[in-house]
N, C-alpha and C positions, 0 to 999 in steps of 0.2 A: 504493499499499499504506499503510496506517494504522499508525503506529509504537504502542508500547506505551503513550507519554507520552498520546496520544488517549485510550486507554481509562482511564488512571488520572485524567485529568481528566474524563472523563464519569462516573466512580464519584464522585468526590468534590462535583461538582456534583449529582449525583442526592442524595446524602447531605445535602448542604446545602440543596436544596430540599424535602428530606421532611417531612412533615406529622408534628406529635408529638400522642400520646394520652398524658396523665397521668392513671392511675387511681388511685383511693385506694379501700382494702378496708378495711371497718370491722365492729365486732360487734354485735349489737342495742344494746349500752349505748353505742354509737358509740365505741370503744377501737379501735386501730389492728391489725391482724391481719396479722403479720410472717409469712414461709414460705409464704403462698397461691400455688399454681401458678395461674398466668393465661397462657390460651390464646388467642389471635386468629386467627379464619379468616374466610373470605368466606363471607355469609350463603347461597351458592348451590351452594356444593360442602364437600366434607371437606378438602380442601387447606390446611395450618396454615401462615398466614403468618410469625406470630412467638409466641414462648411466654417468659416470664420467672416469676422468684418475687419476690413483695413483700419488700421490706427493713425494717428495724424499726419505720420510722413509717409501715408500711402502704402503700406506693405502690409502683406500677411504672409503666414510661415505655416507649413503644413510640416508634419513628421508622418512619412508614411512609407509604406514598401514602393521598391521600385516598380517601374512599369508605366505603361501609357495611362493618362487621365485625361478626360475632359473637363475643361473648368469654364464655370460659368460666372459673370461678372455682372452683377446690378448693382448700379450706383444712379441714387434719384438725378435727375436734370439730364441724363445720356442715355444714348440706346445700350441695349442688352449687348454684351461682348461674349465672346466664345472662342475657345482656342483649344488646340490637342497640345498637350506636353510630354515629353518623357525624361520621368524622374530616375536619377543613377547619382550617388553619393550626394552631394549638395548642388542643387541644380538654382539657377537663377532665370527668372523670366520677368521681363515688362509687360505691360498691356496698356495700350494707349487707347482710351475711350473717343468715343465720337458722338456727337449730338444729331438729333433725327428728328422727324417731326412728330405732334403731340402724339400721336396714336403709338408710336413705338417709344415715347421715353419712359424712363421708370419713373413710378412717382409711389406714395406711400400712402397718400390719404384715403381713395378709394377701399381698401382692404387691409390696411394698419400694417403691412409688410411692402416691401420692393416688389414692384409687380409692372409688366408692361400694360399702359393704360388699354391696348386695343384686348387685352386677354380679361379684362375686369369689368368689361362692359360698361364702362360708366364715362362720364364727360367732365375731362380733367385737365386745365391748364397749370403748364408750370412757367413760372417765372424766373430766372436763375440771374447769378449774379453779376453776368456781363450786361444784360437788360438794366439791372437795378443801376450798375455804374453809370450807365449811359442817360438814363432817367432823373436821376438824383433827386427820388421823390421828397418832398416834404412831409407827406403823409400817406398811409397805405392808401387812401381812397386815390392818389394819383396814378398809382400803379394799377389798381382795379377797374378804374374806369375804360382802359383800353381791352379789357378781357370779354369773350362772348357774353351776351345774353345781360352786362350789368348796367343797370339803372340806377343813379346815383342821387340823390335828393341832397342838396347841400343848401345852407342856409346863407350863402353869399361870399363871405370873406373865407380867407386862409385861417383854418383854425376853427372854422364854424362847424356847428353841430351837423353830421353829416349819415345819413342813412343809405341803405342799399335794399334795392329790390332784384329778386332774381327768378325768372320764370314764374310771376305772377304772385309770388309769395309775399308774405307784409315783411316789414323792416326788421321784426324780430324772429324771423325763420333762419338765420345765416348763423352758423356754429363758427365760432374764432377761437382758436387756439395757438398761443404763442409759446413757443420753447417748452411744449409739453403741459401746458396750463390754459384751461378755459377761462375767457376773460369777459363773455357776457356779463351784462346784468342778469340777475335772477330775473327771470320772465323774458329772456331771451335777447333784449336791445343792447346795442354796440353803437357807439360813435366813432365811426370811420375816419374823420377829419382830425383828429388829434395823433393819433399813434403813430411815432417815427419808427422807419424801417432802416434806421443806423446799424449798419454792421451785421444787418440781415443777408444770409446766404442764399436762400431762393424762397418763393412764395408758391403754393400750391392752393388750388381754385377748383373745389370739386362742384358740378351743378347737378342737384337733385338731390331726394333725401339721404341720410346716412346716419339714422338715429340707432341702427343695428349695432354700430361700433362705437357711435358717439353720443348717444343719449339725447336729453333735452336740447331744444333748438335747431337741430340739423334737420329743419324740414326744407329747405329750399336749396341751400347750399353750405360748403364747409371750406372754411380758410385757414390754412396753416402757413407759420411763419417760422423760419428754422434759422437761429444765429449762426454765425461763422466760425470757426473753430480754427485756432492758431496750427501751423505746419510745417512753419522755418525754424531749423534748427538755431539759425540766428536772430535773436528779437527784431522784430519790424514794427518802429513806429512811423505810423501815417498822421500827418497833420495836415489840415486842409481849413479854407476859409474862403468866402465868397459872398456878394453882394449884389444888391439892385435896385430898381427903383421901389418906390413905397416905403422907401427908408429901409429897406430888406437888409439883415446882416446875420451871418450863420457861419459858425465855427464848429469843427469836431476833431476829434483825435482817438485814435486806438493804438494800443499795444498789443502784439501777438506773437505767439512762437509755440515750440514744441521742443522738449529736451527730456529724453530716455522715453519715462513712463508718462509722463505731463504733457498737457497742452493748455494753451491760457489764450485768451482774448479779453482785454478789458476796454471799453468805449465810452465815450461821451461826446455829446451835442448840443448845441444851443443855437435856438433860430429866434430870431424877433423881427417883425414888421409892422409898419403904422396901420397897413390895408390902404383901400382905396378911397373909403369914405368914411363918414364921423363914427367913431367909437369902433372901428375894425381892427384895432391893434390886437395883436397876437405874440405870445412869448412861450416858448416851451426849452426846458432843460432837460436832457435825457441821460441817463446812467448805467452802465450794463456790463456783466462779465458773462463768458463760458469757461469753465475750466474741467479738464477730465484727467483722469487719473487711471491707469492698467493695473490693476491689483494681482491681477495673474494672467497667463496668456489667455484665460478663459471667463474672466470677471471684468468687467468695465464700471467705472463709476463717474457720472457726468452732472455738475451744478451748473444751475444757469439762473440767471437773476435778470429784471430790468426794473428801472423806476423812471417814472414821468412826472414831471410839475408844469402846469400848465395855466396860462392866465389869458381869455379871450374877452373883448367887447362883445356885446348882444345890442345891435342897433334896432332888430325886429323888421317886421316886415312893414316897407314903406314907398320902395319904387314898385311900381307896377307898368310892365311892359315898357320900361323905359321914362315912365311919368313918376315923378314924386309924388304921390296920394296923401301922404300922412307923414308926420315928422319923425325922425327918428329917433330911437332912445339914447341919448347921450350918457346915460349913468348906470344901466344894466350892465352886468358881467358874470362872467362863469370862470371857476377854480376848479381845475380837476388835479390829482394825487393819486396815481396809480402805481401798484407796486406788485411784482409778482418775482415767484422763485419756484425751482423744481429742483429736486434731485432724483436721479435715474440710477438704478442698478442693474445691469446688464448680464446676464450669467449662460454661457453657451456651454452646458457640460459636455455634449458630444455632437456628432455631425446632424442628430436628427431632431436637437431640442434647443429651444432657445427661450429664456424668460428674462422680462422686464418688470423690474417694479418701479414705480414713479410716485413720490409724495410731491404734491404742489400746495401752493397758497397764492390766493389773489386778493388784494385790499385795492378796493375802489371808493374814494371820495370825492363826491362832485360839489361844490357850493354854490349856488345860483344865486344873486341877489340884486335888487335895483333898490338902493338906499333912498334915493329921492321922489322918484314918481315924478308925473306928469299929468297929464290928461285922465286923471281916472275917476269919470264921470258916468252916471248913467244915461244910455244903456250899452256903451260898447266896452268901458271898463279897459281903454288901450294900454294905459302906463300908468299903473297901479304900485306903489311900494310894496316888497315881500321879499323873503328871503325862503332859501330851500336848500336844505342840507342831507345829502343821501350818502350813505355810510354804508358798504356792503364788504362782506369778507366771505370767501368762499374758499376752503381747504379741504384736501382729502387725498384718497391714494389709490392708485389703479395698479393691477397685475396684468399682464398680458403674456401667454405662453403660447409658443409655435411648434407643432410637432410635423415633420416632413420625412418619412421615412423612406420616401420614393420620391423623383423627380416630378410626377405627375400627379401627387397629391398633397393636400397640405391642410393641416387643422389649424386652426387661430381660437383661442379661447381667453375669457379673462372674468375679471370681477372689479369693479368701481365700488368706494364709497366717498360720498362728499358731504360735507357739513357747511349749511347755508344760513349765514347770521347777518342780518342788517337792519338799521333803522333811518327812517325818513324824516325827519324835521322840517315842518313848512308853517310859515307864518303869512298868511295874507289878510293881515289884520286882526286875525286871533290866532293863537298856537295849535298845532296838529300834529301828532307823532304815531308814525307806524313803526310796528318793530316785528320783525319776522325771524324765525328759527325754523329750519327744516332739514331733516336728515335723509340723505338718499343713498339707495342700494341697487347696483345693478350687476346682472351676470348675464355674458352673451358667450356666444359661440358660432364659428363660421369653417364651412368646409367647402375647399376649393378642390375639384379634380378634373382634369384634362384626359380625354379619351381622344387619340388621333387629333383631330381638327377642331374638336368640341371641347370649349372649357365652360364648366358649370359652378355657380357658386351660390352656396342658402346658407343664411345666416339667422338667428334670431337673438334679440335681445329681450330678457325679464327683469323688469324694475320694480322696486317697492319705493314709494316715493311717501314721505309722513303725511303729505298733504292731499294727494287723492287714491293713496293705496297702491294696487297692482295692475301693470300693464305688460303686454308683450308686443314688439313689432318685429316683423319679418323682412327681409329682401332676399330674393332669388335673383340671379341674373344668369345669363348664356351668353356665349360668343363664339360665334362658327367661321372658321377661315371655310368658305364656300367655294371659292376658285383660287388657287395658287397662282396661276397668272403667267406671263412670260415677262421678258424684259421690260416692255411697253405698259402689259396690264398686269402689274406686278403684285397682286393680292387684293381679295376681295373679303372683307370679313363684315358677318352680319351678328346684331347684337339685340338682346332685349331684356329688359329688367322690372321686376315690381318691386316696389319699397311702401313702408308706411313709415311716418314720422309723427312727432309729438315734440309739443312744448309748453312745460308747467307755468302754471300762473304766476304772477309778480306779486311781491308782497303785498301791496296796496290792493289786488284783487282779491288775492285770498283771506288776508286778515283784516281788511277794512280800514278806516280812517275815522274814528269814534268822534273828535270834534267835528267832521263834518257830515256825521250821521250817515256814513259810507260803512253800511253791515258787511262783518264779515260771513264770507262764506265757506264752510268746511266740508261742503258737498262740491264745490268747483272741482271740474274735471280738466286735464290740459286738452290745449287744441290739437287737432291731429291733420293728418295728410295721408291721401293715398296717390300714389304716383304709379301710373307705367310709362315706359320709356322703351321706342324702337328706333333701331337706326342702322347705318351701314359705313364703311371706311373705305375706301377706293384710294390704292395707291397706283401712282404710275411712275414710270420708268426708276422706280426705288428713292425717288427725288422729291416727288409732289403727291400730296395726299388731300382728297376731298372727302368729308363726312357730312352725313344728315341724320338729324336726329329730332323723331316726332314725341312729343312730352303731353302727357293728360294728368292735370293736379287735380283734385278736389280736395278741399280744405272745408272740414267741418267741426264742430264745436266751439266755433270761434266766440270768445268771449266779449259779451257787451255789456253797457251800463244801463240797469235799469232802474227808473224810480217807483219806489214803491208807495210812498205816500208823501205829501208836499215837503215833508221833513226828512223821511229816510231814503235810502236807493241800496243798491248792492249791485254785484257783479255776476252774471250768470253766463252760463254756455247756451249759445242760441242759434247763431248765424251759420250761413254755408256760403262757400262762394268755389267758382270752379275756373282755373287755366289752362288753356291748351295751345300747342302752336308747334313750331318747328326751329330748328338751329340748323345753321350750314356753316360750313368752316371749311376754308381752303390754307393749305399751308405748303410751304417749301422751304428747303434748305439749299440753297444755289452752291454754298460752299459750309463749311463748318461755322465760317465766319460771318455768313450771312442769312438772316431769318425773315422769312414773311411770313405774316399769319393775318387772313380777313376773315370775318364772320358776319353774318346777317341772323337775326331772330325774328323771328314773327310770334307775337304773344295776345291772345284775344282771351279778356279775361270778363268775369260776368259774376255779380251778387245774385246769388240763388234765393236767400232767405234773409230779410232783415226786418220783421216786422214792427222794431220799435224805432226803427230811424224816421227822421222829420226833415232832414236835408236830402232834396233830390238826388245828391250825387252820392248817396249812401244807402238809396233805397234797392230792392229786388229789381233786378233787370240792369241796372246802372254798371258801368264797367268799374273795375277797381282803381282807386284814384292813384296816380303816377306811376302807372303802369304803361308804357306806349306800344301801340302795335307794332312799330317797326323800331328796330335799333340796330346798329352796322359798327363795326369795329376793324380799325387798319393798324398793324403795327408792323414796321421794317425796322430792323436791329443789325448793325453791322458792330462786330468786334475785331480789332488786328492787334497787330502788336504794338505798332504807332499812334493807332488813333481808334476812335469808334464815334459812333453816332446813330440815332433814332429817330423816326417820325412815325408819333402816335396820332389816329385819328377815332372820336368818339362820335358818331353820327345818331342822334335820339329824335324822333318824329314826335307829333304833338300828341299830348297827352293829358286826361282830365286832372282838373286839381279843383280848389277852393280856396278864397281867402280866410274862411270860417269867421269873418266879420261880421255878416249878415244885415249889410247896408251901411258901414262905416266909409265903404269905397264901392264905386259900380261892381256888379257882382262879377267875379272870376270862375270861369266853369272850366278853364284849361290854361296849359301853357303851351307856347309856341316850340315846333320844333328848331335845334338847333347844330352846328357842327363845331365840335371843338378840334384843334389841331394843336399839338405840342412838338417841340423840336429839342435835342438835345445831343451834347456830344463833349468830347476830350482830346487833346492831343499830347502824346509824350516830347515835351522838349527835351529832356534827358531821362536816361533810365529812372534817376531819381524826381524829376520834377516833370510835373504835366498841369495843363491848363484845360479847364472845363466850362463850357456855358451852357444854358439851358432858356427856352423861351416857352412860355405857356401861354394859350389862348393867342398864338401867332398871328391868325386872322383878325385878332381884334375884335371877336363877334361880340355883340351885346344878346345876352339871353338870360334867363331864370331856371335853374332846375326845382326851386320851389317858389310858386308864387308870391310875390312881394319882395323877394330876397336876389338884388341884382348879383350875377356872376362877375369873377374877377375880369376884368379885360387884359389886353396887353400885359404881361408882368415877366421880368427876365432877371436871372441870375449869372454873374459870371466871377472866376475865384482861381485859384491854385491849389495843388496837392502836393504835397513833400513827403517822401519816403526816405526813411534812414533805417539802416540795416536791413535785415532780410535776405533774402537770394534772388 
């Protein structure tokens, strides 16, 4: 009988004599690519031999037996790369990734793991670091407005309150996640006009519901932002400053690098502008860090944090179709203070298993006030003194596991816990306070199977919410390579998906406001959606891609405000609405450095049931407010070694709207269509010094995204960027 010592010696000896494969993954400009998923398997079967993720310097190491292997590299923002290697002794290989069209690009939002968009049967757009460098966006809305199907509602000035509508959904139907932290307010709302993209490495934007993976708020879209990680062995210090019209001044800096098992990126940003109109001042300071450490070859720990503090004037609605009909508010302002942090532990114990545990916290505080007031007279009460302090904290932990025994099957499962705690203090002549506390639990699973040309995905989330109880939301998707094609007609994919989504009530809706006699409603249920999608992706010459998607959304259990008696009211589930339409996208990569994306979205919406509405724009049969039928976008981007540039166009048709003033000005029933064109670019004077410039609203168009709030006319910024150290 052989002792355990014999088997231990056998194991140690096999490890000692194992051969080594050192793989380096780089981008087209030879920069290391971190967080690329590298899978090793035998060329004659689907059995996975080993799997790992590249570290900060773009390397991955495998200790395997000598022989031939097939290597598959999946890195977000790039195309999948596959190669065959022979391992003997200590082997070293390099993989240079390439960029591709949206359908072939690797993304993580649709399934929570790296996957080609075309196989996920989802509509996902990725904005990489090269495009962000050309755009130099002030806020996240500056990038989103050029993506397919996006409709923004901005209150006029830079830093102004900004909402987003996607495929007919409400503005609080968009889940926003920054560095693994959900940052929506409780109830779904998010202000897209303030958040900085300083030191962001990429942004992913998924259209359609994905509550199965992300829970509440993911009814119309999911937006994810990922911060850059340090990769240079020599510390790299970047400093930049720019200025422009409207007394705009901007400065930023970052220090990033990688040393041994550690990588780091520390960054800060300051932006100030006086704006184009009265009380349009905006100021924002941002700081953040991204720090990673390799605890062992199979364990990675990463800490990420961001803090933003902003102040913006609020002139209110006063200019309608270019005509000032009301006096602007010269004293109202809003102050935001937001902090987020996440700590993620990733464990890869074997070739088939991967575990991620992520703890997070988001603290949001918004103070809105008008200390003076103006024409606060019956019946319009346009400019009354008030204060409003909204303070919310979301903290939680989530676990996600992956089991991938073979290349054609993958199982994802996870658990979420979140604690939501918040206060709203308001004073519109007399004080009122809302306090909400809610703890939510979620359990989900998703199975992906590929059989020949067919990829099938099925998932479900079960959620227990202390507010509304239990709920299950499913998602199923199919992707079929119908025609492999040839050089000219290079592949036809068909796709279909069915999904449900939900959005929990806000604190005010669920817990009421005692001083205003808004009664709590413990029976209030979440708003829900049902979505069908069907479409195709057609490639030509392996360079051009044409895709089309039909979507059909039904929104129900929509929360409505109900008057019970002359002195009391309550929020209830009541209304229904629908939206259906088509999205057509064309994209091409003329070279790795040149990318063209164009899209058109047709969206027809209708209110199906709203028995309590008294405004004609909100009654059954009317279209949903601020959702145009026609939206188009165009994005041309070039990123070279010496210079880069972009042209972005957003084309939005006429859409229904309301001034909600009921007689203070001539009735407003719609906003006119508009065309917005932005330009941006940079030029490397030396390897350490570059100049850049951006022009927004280059055609100097006069328009309003929201009735009464004039958009910014032509505004430009120009500056210099310095780089010290690095490689």
